[in-house]
C-alpha atoms as an extended CHARMM CRD file, in Angstrom:
* protein
*
       175  EXT
         1         1  UNK       CA             -3.1180000000      264.9330000000       80.7300000000  PROA      1               0.0000000000
         2         2  UNK       CA             -2.2970000000      268.3400000000       79.3200000000  PROA      2               0.0000000000
         3         3  UNK       CA             -4.7560000000      271.1490000000       78.9230000000  PROA      3               0.0000000000
         4         4  UNK       CA             -4.3910000000      271.1600000000       75.1280000000  PROA      4               0.0000000000
         5         5  UNK       CA             -5.6420000000      267.5860000000       74.7610000000  PROA      5               0.0000000000
         6         6  UNK       CA             -9.0030000000      268.4310000000       76.3280000000  PROA      6               0.0000000000
         7         7  UNK       CA             -9.4010000000      271.8970000000       74.8210000000  PROA      7               0.0000000000
         8         8  UNK       CA            -10.5950000000      271.4510000000       71.2380000000  PROA      8               0.0000000000
         9         9  UNK       CA            -11.0110000000      275.1740000000       70.6480000000  PROA      9               0.0000000000
        10        10  UNK       CA             -7.3080000000      275.9870000000       70.9780000000  PROA      10              0.0000000000
        11        11  UNK       CA             -5.6670000000      277.3910000000       67.8950000000  PROA      11              0.0000000000
        12        12  UNK       CA             -2.9280000000      275.2710000000       66.3180000000  PROA      12              0.0000000000
        13        13  UNK       CA             -0.2180000000      277.6730000000       67.4520000000  PROA      13              0.0000000000
        14        14  UNK       CA             -1.3330000000      277.4580000000       71.0930000000  PROA      14              0.0000000000
        15        15  UNK       CA             -1.5050000000      273.6700000000       70.9880000000  PROA      15              0.0000000000
        16        16  UNK       CA              1.9400000000      273.3840000000       69.3940000000  PROA      16              0.0000000000
        17        17  UNK       CA              3.4820000000      275.5940000000       72.0360000000  PROA      17              0.0000000000
        18        18  UNK       CA              2.0670000000      273.4950000000       74.8980000000  PROA      18              0.0000000000
        19        19  UNK       CA              2.6830000000      269.9400000000       73.6100000000  PROA      19              0.0000000000
        20        20  UNK       CA              3.2190000000      268.0090000000       70.3680000000  PROA      20              0.0000000000
        21        21  UNK       CA              0.1330000000      267.3010000000       68.2550000000  PROA      21              0.0000000000
        22        22  UNK       CA             -1.7610000000      264.2700000000       69.4900000000  PROA      22              0.0000000000
        23        23  UNK       CA             -3.0110000000      262.2590000000       66.4650000000  PROA      23              0.0000000000
        24        24  UNK       CA             -5.9130000000      260.8910000000       68.5300000000  PROA      24              0.0000000000
        25        25  UNK       CA             -7.1160000000      264.2740000000       69.7330000000  PROA      25              0.0000000000
        26        26  UNK       CA            -10.1920000000      265.6030000000       67.9420000000  PROA      26              0.0000000000
        27        27  UNK       CA             -9.1570000000      267.9210000000       65.1800000000  PROA      27              0.0000000000
        28        28  UNK       CA            -11.1070000000      271.1750000000       64.7260000000  PROA      28              0.0000000000
        29        29  UNK       CA            -13.0660000000      271.1840000000       61.5070000000  PROA      29              0.0000000000
        30        30  UNK       CA            -13.1800000000      274.5280000000       59.6970000000  PROA      30              0.0000000000
        31        31  UNK       CA            -16.5840000000      275.5920000000       58.4700000000  PROA      31              0.0000000000
        32        32  UNK       CA            -16.9230000000      275.8160000000       54.6890000000  PROA      32              0.0000000000
        33        33  UNK       CA            -16.8310000000      279.3750000000       53.4410000000  PROA      33              0.0000000000
        34        34  UNK       CA            -20.1690000000      280.7910000000       52.3650000000  PROA      34              0.0000000000
        35        35  UNK       CA            -22.1390000000      277.7930000000       53.6330000000  PROA      35              0.0000000000
        36        36  UNK       CA            -25.7200000000      278.6580000000       54.3010000000  PROA      36              0.0000000000
        37        37  UNK       CA            -27.3490000000      277.0210000000       57.2780000000  PROA      37              0.0000000000
        38        38  UNK       CA            -30.9080000000      276.0250000000       56.4810000000  PROA      38              0.0000000000
        39        39  UNK       CA            -33.1620000000      274.5710000000       59.1270000000  PROA      39              0.0000000000
        40        40  UNK       CA            -34.5630000000      271.2950000000       57.8470000000  PROA      40              0.0000000000
        41        41  UNK       CA            -36.5130000000      270.3810000000       60.9630000000  PROA      41              0.0000000000
        42        42  UNK       CA            -38.9180000000      272.3520000000       63.0940000000  PROA      42              0.0000000000
        43        43  UNK       CA            -36.4110000000      272.3550000000       65.9590000000  PROA      43              0.0000000000
        44        44  UNK       CA            -33.9990000000      274.4450000000       63.8740000000  PROA      44              0.0000000000
        45        45  UNK       CA            -31.1730000000      271.8960000000       63.5250000000  PROA      45              0.0000000000
        46        46  UNK       CA            -29.5960000000      271.6130000000       60.1070000000  PROA      46              0.0000000000
        47        47  UNK       CA            -29.0210000000      267.8680000000       59.9850000000  PROA      47              0.0000000000
        48        48  UNK       CA            -27.3530000000      267.9890000000       56.5870000000  PROA      48              0.0000000000
        49        49  UNK       CA            -24.7150000000      270.4090000000       57.8630000000  PROA      49              0.0000000000
        50        50  UNK       CA            -24.2280000000      268.2850000000       60.9960000000  PROA      50              0.0000000000
        51        51  UNK       CA            -23.7550000000      265.2390000000       58.7800000000  PROA      51              0.0000000000
        52        52  UNK       CA            -21.0990000000      267.0090000000       56.7150000000  PROA      52              0.0000000000
        53        53  UNK       CA            -19.3520000000      268.1230000000       59.9030000000  PROA      53              0.0000000000
        54        54  UNK       CA            -19.2190000000      264.5790000000       61.2990000000  PROA      54              0.0000000000
        55        55  UNK       CA            -18.0540000000      263.2380000000       57.9530000000  PROA      55              0.0000000000
        56        56  UNK       CA            -15.1460000000      265.6920000000       57.9580000000  PROA      56              0.0000000000
        57        57  UNK       CA            -14.2790000000      264.7320000000       61.5290000000  PROA      57              0.0000000000
        58        58  UNK       CA            -14.3490000000      261.0480000000       60.6230000000  PROA      58              0.0000000000
        59        59  UNK       CA            -12.0050000000      261.6350000000       57.6910000000  PROA      59              0.0000000000
        60        60  UNK       CA             -9.6250000000      263.6380000000       59.8940000000  PROA      60              0.0000000000
        61        61  UNK       CA             -9.7130000000      260.9350000000       62.5650000000  PROA      61              0.0000000000
        62        62  UNK       CA             -9.1480000000      258.1940000000       59.9890000000  PROA      62              0.0000000000
        63        63  UNK       CA             -5.9700000000      259.8490000000       58.7840000000  PROA      63              0.0000000000
        64        64  UNK       CA             -4.8810000000      260.3580000000       62.4010000000  PROA      64              0.0000000000
        65        65  UNK       CA             -5.5420000000      256.6830000000       63.1510000000  PROA      65              0.0000000000
        66        66  UNK       CA             -3.4700000000      255.6840000000       60.1320000000  PROA      66              0.0000000000
        67        67  UNK       CA             -0.6000000000      257.8900000000       61.3210000000  PROA      67              0.0000000000
        68        68  UNK       CA             -0.8520000000      256.3670000000       64.7900000000  PROA      68              0.0000000000
        69        69  UNK       CA             -0.7280000000      252.8660000000       63.3400000000  PROA      69              0.0000000000
        70        70  UNK       CA              2.3820000000      253.8180000000       61.3620000000  PROA      70              0.0000000000
        71        71  UNK       CA              3.9990000000      255.2470000000       64.5010000000  PROA      71              0.0000000000
        72        72  UNK       CA              3.1660000000      252.1280000000       66.5090000000  PROA      72              0.0000000000
        73        73  UNK       CA              4.4310000000      249.9230000000       63.6760000000  PROA      73              0.0000000000
        74        74  UNK       CA              7.6890000000      251.8630000000       63.6380000000  PROA      74              0.0000000000
        75        75  UNK       CA              8.0780000000      251.2230000000       67.3590000000  PROA      75              0.0000000000
        76        76  UNK       CA              7.6830000000      247.4600000000       66.8990000000  PROA      76              0.0000000000
        77        77  UNK       CA             10.6950000000      245.2710000000       66.5560000000  PROA      77              0.0000000000
        78        78  UNK       CA             11.4230000000      243.4820000000       63.3260000000  PROA      78              0.0000000000
        79        79  UNK       CA             10.2820000000      240.2030000000       64.9020000000  PROA      79              0.0000000000
        80        80  UNK       CA              6.9090000000      241.6870000000       65.9180000000  PROA      80              0.0000000000
        81        81  UNK       CA              6.3520000000      243.0680000000       62.4070000000  PROA      81              0.0000000000
        82        82  UNK       CA              7.2440000000      239.7190000000       60.8410000000  PROA      82              0.0000000000
        83        83  UNK       CA              4.9470000000      237.9070000000       63.2690000000  PROA      83              0.0000000000
        84        84  UNK       CA              2.0680000000      240.2400000000       62.3720000000  PROA      84              0.0000000000
        85        85  UNK       CA              2.6240000000      239.7040000000       58.6650000000  PROA      85              0.0000000000
        86        86  UNK       CA              2.7770000000      235.9450000000       59.1870000000  PROA      86              0.0000000000
        87        87  UNK       CA             -0.4870000000      235.9590000000       61.1530000000  PROA      87              0.0000000000
        88        88  UNK       CA             -2.2370000000      237.9820000000       58.4290000000  PROA      88              0.0000000000
        89        89  UNK       CA             -0.8930000000      235.6290000000       55.7530000000  PROA      89              0.0000000000
        90        90  UNK       CA             -2.0490000000      232.5680000000       57.6970000000  PROA      90              0.0000000000
        91        91  UNK       CA             -5.5160000000      234.0670000000       58.1310000000  PROA      91              0.0000000000
        92        92  UNK       CA             -5.7680000000      234.7900000000       54.3950000000  PROA      92              0.0000000000
        93        93  UNK       CA             -4.5570000000      231.2500000000       53.6240000000  PROA      93              0.0000000000
        94        94  UNK       CA             -7.1450000000      229.7000000000       55.9510000000  PROA      94              0.0000000000
        95        95  UNK       CA             -9.9220000000      231.7610000000       54.3530000000  PROA      95              0.0000000000
        96        96  UNK       CA             -8.7910000000      230.7190000000       50.8650000000  PROA      96              0.0000000000
        97        97  UNK       CA             -8.6380000000      227.0350000000       51.8450000000  PROA      97              0.0000000000
        98        98  UNK       CA            -12.1350000000      227.2250000000       53.3600000000  PROA      98              0.0000000000
        99        99  UNK       CA            -13.4560000000      228.8970000000       50.2070000000  PROA      99              0.0000000000
       100       100  UNK       CA            -11.8510000000      226.2460000000       48.0050000000  PROA      100             0.0000000000
       101       101  UNK       CA            -13.3610000000      223.4870000000       50.1540000000  PROA      101             0.0000000000
       102       102  UNK       CA            -16.8340000000      225.0560000000       49.8470000000  PROA      102             0.0000000000
       103       103  UNK       CA            -16.4300000000      225.2140000000       46.0530000000  PROA      103             0.0000000000
       104       104  UNK       CA            -15.2680000000      221.5850000000       45.8860000000  PROA      104             0.0000000000
       105       105  UNK       CA            -18.1900000000      220.3870000000       48.0060000000  PROA      105             0.0000000000
       106       106  UNK       CA            -20.6720000000      222.4430000000       45.9810000000  PROA      106             0.0000000000
       107       107  UNK       CA            -19.3130000000      221.0330000000       42.7280000000  PROA      107             0.0000000000
       108       108  UNK       CA            -19.4210000000      217.4400000000       43.9610000000  PROA      108             0.0000000000
       109       109  UNK       CA            -23.0020000000      217.9390000000       45.2030000000  PROA      109             0.0000000000
       110       110  UNK       CA            -24.0640000000      219.3500000000       41.8420000000  PROA      110             0.0000000000
       111       111  UNK       CA            -24.7720000000      222.8150000000       43.2130000000  PROA      111             0.0000000000
       112       112  UNK       CA            -24.0750000000      225.9170000000       41.1650000000  PROA      112             0.0000000000
       113       113  UNK       CA            -20.9810000000      227.8060000000       42.3160000000  PROA      113             0.0000000000
       114       114  UNK       CA            -23.1350000000      230.8760000000       42.8790000000  PROA      114             0.0000000000
       115       115  UNK       CA            -24.5560000000      229.2350000000       46.0380000000  PROA      115             0.0000000000
       116       116  UNK       CA            -21.2870000000      227.7650000000       47.3410000000  PROA      116             0.0000000000
       117       117  UNK       CA            -20.7510000000      230.7060000000       49.6900000000  PROA      117             0.0000000000
       118       118  UNK       CA            -23.9900000000      229.7650000000       51.4830000000  PROA      118             0.0000000000
       119       119  UNK       CA            -22.6300000000      226.4250000000       52.6640000000  PROA      119             0.0000000000
       120       120  UNK       CA            -22.1310000000      226.3380000000       56.4320000000  PROA      120             0.0000000000
       121       121  UNK       CA            -19.6410000000      224.2490000000       58.3620000000  PROA      121             0.0000000000
       122       122  UNK       CA            -16.0130000000      224.0410000000       59.3190000000  PROA      122             0.0000000000
       123       123  UNK       CA            -15.2580000000      220.4730000000       58.2340000000  PROA      123             0.0000000000
       124       124  UNK       CA            -15.7780000000      218.6880000000       54.9440000000  PROA      124             0.0000000000
       125       125  UNK       CA            -18.4240000000      216.4140000000       56.4930000000  PROA      125             0.0000000000
       126       126  UNK       CA            -20.4090000000      219.3980000000       57.8070000000  PROA      126             0.0000000000
       127       127  UNK       CA            -20.1960000000      221.1380000000       54.4440000000  PROA      127             0.0000000000
       128       128  UNK       CA            -21.3230000000      217.9900000000       52.6020000000  PROA      128             0.0000000000
       129       129  UNK       CA            -24.3150000000      217.5830000000       54.9250000000  PROA      129             0.0000000000
       130       130  UNK       CA            -25.2770000000      221.2100000000       54.3650000000  PROA      130             0.0000000000
       131       131  UNK       CA            -24.8250000000      220.7780000000       50.6010000000  PROA      131             0.0000000000
       132       132  UNK       CA            -27.2220000000      217.7950000000       50.6210000000  PROA      132             0.0000000000
       133       133  UNK       CA            -29.8530000000      219.8630000000       52.4510000000  PROA      133             0.0000000000
       134       134  UNK       CA            -29.3750000000      222.7830000000       50.0800000000  PROA      134             0.0000000000
       135       135  UNK       CA            -29.6140000000      220.4450000000       47.0800000000  PROA      135             0.0000000000
       136       136  UNK       CA            -32.9380000000      219.1130000000       48.3980000000  PROA      136             0.0000000000
       137       137  UNK       CA            -34.2700000000      222.6390000000       48.8750000000  PROA      137             0.0000000000
       138       138  UNK       CA            -33.2150000000      223.6820000000       45.3940000000  PROA      138             0.0000000000
       139       139  UNK       CA            -34.6410000000      220.5040000000       43.8650000000  PROA      139             0.0000000000
       140       140  UNK       CA            -37.9670000000      221.0470000000       45.6500000000  PROA      140             0.0000000000
       141       141  UNK       CA            -38.1070000000      224.6150000000       44.4190000000  PROA      141             0.0000000000
       142       142  UNK       CA            -37.2180000000      223.5390000000       40.8770000000  PROA      142             0.0000000000
       143       143  UNK       CA            -39.9660000000      220.9000000000       40.9510000000  PROA      143             0.0000000000
       144       144  UNK       CA            -42.5100000000      223.4480000000       42.1820000000  PROA      144             0.0000000000
       145       145  UNK       CA            -41.5230000000      225.8320000000       39.3970000000  PROA      145             0.0000000000
       146       146  UNK       CA            -41.7740000000      223.0200000000       36.8450000000  PROA      146             0.0000000000
       147       147  UNK       CA            -45.2750000000      222.1470000000       38.0280000000  PROA      147             0.0000000000
       148       148  UNK       CA            -46.3300000000      225.7780000000       37.8120000000  PROA      148             0.0000000000
       149       149  UNK       CA            -45.0940000000      226.0510000000       34.2470000000  PROA      149             0.0000000000
       150       150  UNK       CA            -47.0050000000      223.0190000000       32.9840000000  PROA      150             0.0000000000
       151       151  UNK       CA            -49.7390000000      223.8960000000       30.5530000000  PROA      151             0.0000000000
       152       152  UNK       CA            -53.3640000000      222.9830000000       30.9780000000  PROA      152             0.0000000000
       153       153  UNK       CA            -53.8020000000      219.3730000000       29.7760000000  PROA      153             0.0000000000
       154       154  UNK       CA            -57.1850000000      220.2590000000       28.2920000000  PROA      154             0.0000000000
       155       155  UNK       CA            -55.6910000000      223.0610000000       26.2270000000  PROA      155             0.0000000000
       156       156  UNK       CA            -56.6380000000      222.7790000000       22.5820000000  PROA      156             0.0000000000
       157       157  UNK       CA            -59.5670000000      220.4630000000       23.2290000000  PROA      157             0.0000000000
       158       158  UNK       CA            -63.1010000000      221.5820000000       23.1300000000  PROA      158             0.0000000000
       159       159  UNK       CA            -64.8450000000      221.8020000000       26.4190000000  PROA      159             0.0000000000
       160       160  UNK       CA            -68.4730000000      221.5500000000       27.3080000000  PROA      160             0.0000000000
       161       161  UNK       CA            -68.4400000000      225.1140000000       28.6250000000  PROA      161             0.0000000000
       162       162  UNK       CA            -69.4280000000      226.6540000000       25.3250000000  PROA      162             0.0000000000
       163       163  UNK       CA            -68.2960000000      227.0370000000       21.7910000000  PROA      163             0.0000000000
       164       164  UNK       CA            -66.8120000000      230.5370000000       21.9830000000  PROA      164             0.0000000000
       165       165  UNK       CA            -63.4660000000      231.4570000000       23.4810000000  PROA      165             0.0000000000
       166       166  UNK       CA            -65.1620000000      233.8980000000       25.8120000000  PROA      166             0.0000000000
       167       167  UNK       CA            -67.3610000000      231.0980000000       27.2070000000  PROA      167             0.0000000000
       168       168  UNK       CA            -64.3250000000      228.8700000000       27.7610000000  PROA      168             0.0000000000
       169       169  UNK       CA            -62.4800000000      231.7180000000       29.4790000000  PROA      169             0.0000000000
       170       170  UNK       CA            -65.4410000000      232.3810000000       31.7750000000  PROA      170             0.0000000000
       171       171  UNK       CA            -65.6780000000      228.6620000000       32.5820000000  PROA      171             0.0000000000
       172       172  UNK       CA            -62.0370000000      228.6360000000       33.7250000000  PROA      172             0.0000000000
       173       173  UNK       CA            -62.7370000000      231.2830000000       36.3550000000  PROA      173             0.0000000000
       174       174  UNK       CA            -65.7990000000      229.4250000000       37.6790000000  PROA      174             0.0000000000
       175       175  UNK       CA            -63.6990000000      226.4280000000       38.7630000000  PROA      175             0.0000000000
């Protein structure tokens, strides 16, 4: 390993004279001009500035990783590139087929499509079993909400609690 790959403080001209630029090597991040360092904690560390510094490093490393991927892709043979594309296409196809199956099962079970993504299982039978359970849960919840929304069956009738509305209201809280 060369000295320039471990020394992150080397200037670009020194690093270029020793070896070519390594895209995976940490890139020095220049400090913003006129940036004021304010201590936000009692220990004197400016966490906001540290956050900005790490964000800049991450962006620099992301571009370096992309360049490395392009370099590695260029080194691959045409067959390897085609195989990679085929594998990605097959994965996307499998995901689309699974999504379609979940939507079909949800529709046949009478579930709204907004909950189809919650169905679990890898086969149609597993998905249908999960859809039945989910349907039961949703039906139970719907029934509970319906019961809560029912009005008082004695509403509109006079009660023995008193003749005024205030008396009737007070009687409801005594129950």
